[in-house]
C-alpha positions, 0 to 999 in steps of 0.5 A: 474348171478342173484341178490338177494337184500334187505336192508342189502345186495346184493348176486351175484351168478354165481354158487352156491356150496352146496347151498351157496352163492359164493359171497356176496357184501354189497349193499352199496359197489356195484358200481352203479349209487347210490354209485356215487350219494352218493360219488359225491353229487355234481353231483346229477343234472348232467343228462348224457342223456342231453348230449346223454349219459346214466347213465352207462356212469358215471360208466365209469367216475367213473372206470376210475377217481378212477382207477387213484385217488391216495389212492382210496379205490377201487384201488386195484379192478381196479388193478385186472382188464383187461386192454384195449386191453388185452381181445378181446370183440366186444367193443375192435375190429378194425373197420374192425373186427367189420364191420363183424358184421354188421346187427347184434344186437351186432353190433348196441348195440356196436356202440350205447355204443361207441357213448355214450362214446365219447359224455361223453368223449367229455363233460368230460372237461366241467364236470371236469371244473365245478367240479374241486374238483372231478376231478382235475388232473384226466383225462378221455379219449375215449380211457380209 
């Protein structure tokens, strides 16, 4: 998977068929931190690294909250995505199963990501209180 960018669009090409792009997505519609900053200008000053999270954490918060927001333009996309527990990835492994990977880079990476997500989930009530207009009635837990 690679991307070609210009000011107008980004083409994501998992495979080429007859030299044509398989998928073309307008750059402004990609779910990334730039979209979040545009949609959530109230969070422009929020730096997730101050709580031990990272910018990807904001994308996770966006995915969870927008999947719950009635009338979200992203709703159809989120309904297509697999739900937690429906696919087997290292992020969803039991501690016992994940333990089998102990000593590998994958194990360390999963532990780091889980730690960042936990810290972000613990901070979410503070974020929600500070920005009630964005997150009113939209919970976001670590499990989600």
